DOTIRO-967200 format. One record per residue (C-alpha): residue number from 1; residue in one letter; x, y, z. Coordinates in steps of 0.001 Angstrom, whole numbers, plus 500000, padded with zeros to 6 digits. Layout:
BEGIN
ROVEX|NUM|A|X|Y|Z
...
//
This chain:
BEGIN
ROVEX|1|M|863777|316994|477664
ROVEX|2|K|867212|318410|478486
ROVEX|3|K|868265|317611|482044
ROVEX|4|Y|870538|319566|484378
ROVEX|5|F|872034|319069|487868
ROVEX|6|E|871872|315303|487472
ROVEX|7|E|875027|314979|489558
ROVEX|8|F|873002|316297|492518
ROVEX|9|N|870063|313950|491954
ROVEX|10|I|867463|316698|491626
ROVEX|11|D|864951|317025|488796
ROVEX|12|C|865686|319991|486564
ROVEX|13|G|865171|320419|482855
ROVEX|14|F|864042|322268|479754
ROVEX|15|S|861511|320879|477289
ROVEX|16|Q|861987|320418|473566
ROVEX|17|R|859535|320033|470689
ROVEX|18|P|859233|316217|470953
ROVEX|19|D|858172|316587|474604
ROVEX|20|G|854985|318462|473691
ROVEX|21|N|853888|321971|474652
ROVEX|22|S|854490|323612|478007
ROVEX|23|L|850842|323454|479134
ROVEX|24|D|850561|319709|478529
ROVEX|25|I|853857|319050|480308
ROVEX|26|R|852896|321178|483315
ROVEX|27|N|849499|319516|483563
ROVEX|28|A|851175|316102|483528
ROVEX|29|M|853520|317269|486276
ROVEX|30|A|850542|318476|488313
ROVEX|31|R|848869|315070|488042
ROVEX|32|E|852083|313426|489188
ROVEX|33|A|852435|315948|492012
ROVEX|34|E|848907|315226|493242
ROVEX|35|V|849736|311548|493655
ROVEX|36|S|852935|312279|495587
ROVEX|37|G|851452|315101|497678
ROVEX|38|G|853531|317711|495901
ROVEX|39|L|852871|320940|494043
ROVEX|40|V|853545|322515|490658
ROVEX|41|V|854056|326285|490624
ROVEX|42|K|853684|328465|487543
ROVEX|43|A|855128|331965|487378
ROVEX|44|N|852803|334263|485421
ROVEX|45|L|855542|336264|483742
ROVEX|46|V|855654|340029|483272
ROVEX|47|H|859294|340482|482133
ROVEX|48|G|860147|341966|485508
ROVEX|49|I|862496|341068|488363
ROVEX|50|D|860174|340021|491205
ROVEX|51|I|860953|336668|492819
ROVEX|52|C|858258|334752|494721
ROVEX|53|I|859110|332592|497739
ROVEX|54|I|857168|329321|497780
ROVEX|55|D|856721|328264|501412
ROVEX|56|E|854579|325707|503255
ROVEX|57|E|851516|327929|503032
ROVEX|58|A|851556|327341|499268
ROVEX|59|L|851017|323615|499826
ROVEX|60|S|847365|324341|500557
ROVEX|61|E|847008|325142|496854
ROVEX|62|R|848241|321733|495709
ROVEX|63|P|848540|320332|493157
ROVEX|64|Y|848761|323573|491109
ROVEX|65|L|849547|327186|491947
ROVEX|66|A|849818|330125|489547
ROVEX|67|V|851733|333112|490944
ROVEX|68|E|850863|336454|489414
ROVEX|69|D|853335|339121|488325
ROVEX|70|C|856659|337446|488944
ROVEX|71|D|859569|336202|486857
ROVEX|72|G|861307|333990|489381
ROVEX|73|L|860543|331405|492051
ROVEX|74|V|862519|329959|494973
ROVEX|75|T|861814|327229|497505
ROVEX|76|N|863443|324764|499875
ROVEX|77|L|860460|322387|499926
ROVEX|78|K|860708|318890|498485
ROVEX|79|N|858319|317756|495748
ROVEX|80|V|857565|321345|494739
ROVEX|81|T|858181|321911|491031
ROVEX|82|L|858969|325494|490032
ROVEX|83|T|858196|326330|486385
ROVEX|84|T|858576|329148|483879
ROVEX|85|T|857735|329239|480164
ROVEX|86|H|860011|330387|477362
ROVEX|87|G|859675|331383|473729
ROVEX|88|D|863312|332563|473332
ROVEX|89|C|863953|334183|476735
ROVEX|90|I|866700|332705|478879
ROVEX|91|P|865901|330305|481744
ROVEX|92|V|868307|330494|484686
ROVEX|93|F|868323|327648|487213
ROVEX|94|A|870016|327786|490624
ROVEX|95|Y|870665|325147|493272
ROVEX|96|D|872456|325250|496613
ROVEX|97|P|873387|321665|497581
ROVEX|98|K|874318|322742|501118
ROVEX|99|K|871115|324573|502035
ROVEX|100|K|868953|322423|499746
ROVEX|101|A|867320|325415|498094
ROVEX|102|I|866394|325937|494451
ROVEX|103|G|865431|328826|492231
ROVEX|104|I|864435|329583|488664
ROVEX|105|A|864284|332856|486733
ROVEX|106|H|862911|333956|483377
ROVEX|107|A|865425|336367|481837
ROVEX|108|G|864282|338073|478669
ROVEX|109|W|866209|341098|477488
ROVEX|110|R|864438|343445|479870
ROVEX|111|G|864726|341081|482823
ROVEX|112|T|868404|340598|482004
ROVEX|113|A|868986|344343|481820
ROVEX|114|D|867132|344836|485114
ROVEX|115|C|869160|342021|486761
ROVEX|116|V|866496|339443|487546
ROVEX|117|V|869204|336809|488171
ROVEX|118|S|870855|339085|490726
ROVEX|119|N|867522|339257|492503
ROVEX|120|L|867218|335468|492336
ROVEX|121|I|870580|334912|494055
ROVEX|122|Y|869874|337654|496610
ROVEX|123|C|866515|336073|497444
ROVEX|124|M|868052|332624|497984
ROVEX|125|C|870720|334081|500239
ROVEX|126|E|868271|336230|502193
ROVEX|127|E|865584|333588|502642
ROVEX|128|Y|867616|330393|503009
ROVEX|129|K|870997|331744|504177
ROVEX|130|C|872674|330437|501031
ROVEX|131|K|876193|331528|500208
ROVEX|132|P|876717|332498|496549
ROVEX|133|K|879939|330482|496371
ROVEX|134|D|877916|327334|497137
ROVEX|135|I|875267|327953|494471
ROVEX|136|H|875387|326092|491178
ROVEX|137|A|873673|327715|488205
ROVEX|138|V|872651|326867|484658
ROVEX|139|V|872004|329498|482003
ROVEX|140|G|869732|327449|479799
ROVEX|141|P|868722|327382|476136
ROVEX|142|G|867488|330663|474709
ROVEX|143|I|868146|333111|471936
ROVEX|144|G|871876|333419|471324
ROVEX|145|A|874174|336252|470344
ROVEX|146|C|873956|334846|466817
ROVEX|147|C|870251|335759|466523
ROVEX|148|F|869334|338406|469116
ROVEX|149|E|869274|341454|466863
ROVEX|150|V|868249|344785|468426
ROVEX|151|D|868186|348530|467793
ROVEX|152|D|869805|351399|469669
ROVEX|153|D|867005|351707|472227
ROVEX|154|V|867689|348245|473659
ROVEX|155|V|871441|348867|473644
ROVEX|156|D|870910|352132|475519
ROVEX|157|Y|868676|350392|478080
ROVEX|158|F|871537|348045|478937
ROVEX|159|T|874457|350448|478859
ROVEX|160|E|872855|353270|480841
ROVEX|161|S|872859|351144|483993
ROVEX|162|M|875565|348603|483097
ROVEX|163|P|878210|350112|480783
ROVEX|164|W|880205|346877|480910
ROVEX|165|T|877527|345094|478881
ROVEX|166|E|879041|346700|475768
ROVEX|167|E|881505|343793|475880
ROVEX|168|Y|878597|341499|475019
ROVEX|169|M|877410|343508|472014
ROVEX|170|A|878491|343536|468384
ROVEX|171|R|877491|346293|465960
ROVEX|172|R|876568|345125|462486
ROVEX|173|S|877184|346978|459256
ROVEX|174|D|873473|347883|458979
ROVEX|175|G|873609|349697|462359
ROVEX|176|K|871797|347021|464341
ROVEX|177|Y|873390|345170|467251
ROVEX|178|L|873686|341562|468351
ROVEX|179|I|873575|341006|472131
ROVEX|180|D|874766|337994|474115
ROVEX|181|L|872100|337650|476809
ROVEX|182|K|873564|334393|478104
ROVEX|183|G|876974|335990|478598
ROVEX|184|I|875466|338946|480454
ROVEX|185|N|873476|336659|482760
ROVEX|186|C|876584|334606|483444
ROVEX|187|E|878528|337716|484419
ROVEX|188|L|875681|338914|486627
ROVEX|189|L|875805|335584|488462
ROVEX|190|E|879554|335989|488955
ROVEX|191|V|879090|339557|490200
ROVEX|192|E|876755|338131|492866
ROVEX|193|G|879486|335719|493952
ROVEX|194|V|878567|332532|492115
ROVEX|195|K|881801|330803|491111
ROVEX|196|A|882538|330639|487384
ROVEX|197|E|883243|326919|487661
ROVEX|198|N|879756|326430|489108
ROVEX|199|I|878012|328032|486122
ROVEX|200|F|877049|326080|483005
ROVEX|201|I|875923|327931|479878
ROVEX|202|D|873832|325827|477508
ROVEX|203|P|875044|326630|473986
ROVEX|204|D|871709|325997|472236
ROVEX|205|C|870101|328974|470507
ROVEX|206|T|866333|328500|470323
ROVEX|207|C|866026|330884|467365
ROVEX|208|C|868573|329379|464957
ROVEX|209|E|867216|327692|461860
ROVEX|210|S|869093|324560|462910
ROVEX|211|S|866971|324464|466112
ROVEX|212|K|863587|324212|464367
ROVEX|213|D|863226|320535|465253
ROVEX|214|L|864283|321121|468866
ROVEX|215|Y|862687|324350|470081
ROVEX|216|F|859770|326676|469536
ROVEX|217|S|860844|330264|468823
ROVEX|218|Y|858664|333338|468950
ROVEX|219|R|861229|335470|467128
ROVEX|220|R|861838|332945|464374
ROVEX|221|D|858280|331683|463804
ROVEX|222|K|856000|334089|465719
ROVEX|223|C|854425|330947|467191
ROVEX|224|E|852440|330863|470419
ROVEX|225|E|853971|327600|471647
ROVEX|226|R|856443|327745|474538
ROVEX|227|M|859064|325553|476158
ROVEX|228|L|858857|324685|479849
ROVEX|229|A|861740|325175|482306
ROVEX|230|Y|861395|323430|485657
ROVEX|231|I|863328|322511|488792
ROVEX|232|R|862337|320324|491770
ROVEX|233|L|864025|319040|494904
//
């Protein structure tokens, strides 16, 4: 399990193959949460940009809550674990140490192009009065620019609304493109006011052949297994 934000003493990580599959890990977290009076929240992903606020009302659903039709979660409650699942899509974690608020987003190519991370930061600022300059973010493991090969339709989807994303694309000799989703998400965070020095980009590509022993990959293997991204105060 890769861990992040350890300097802030909060629990945040991304699972790897030796940890088991995402369902088993989440179920184990739910059992742990039940003992401590906490809650595990699952976002039922739709590759959109909706962010769900987990408030005290959600505690009535403990130890497990599945939220329909959302790709991001935020909370300021302790012992509430926010989770998303990933088969190559990018997990983005956010934490404000001043307001003690956390967030997580699932950023596939469509969610990236539609600015789900922008919505995540906006939601934290709107709901918990966070200031972007105080937020720390991690752009986690996911498919890298080395492996994310796309056709013109995906390129057009990005550039029609965000022409600057061309800087994160490379055209290959066969006419296909490689896109750096992590770089785009990082820039979107900076556009929202998150400081560059407060953003960490995990270099791991889940799709690379060298990652077979570390990560599941839908694009590489067409497997149904997923990794689990989670964050908890």
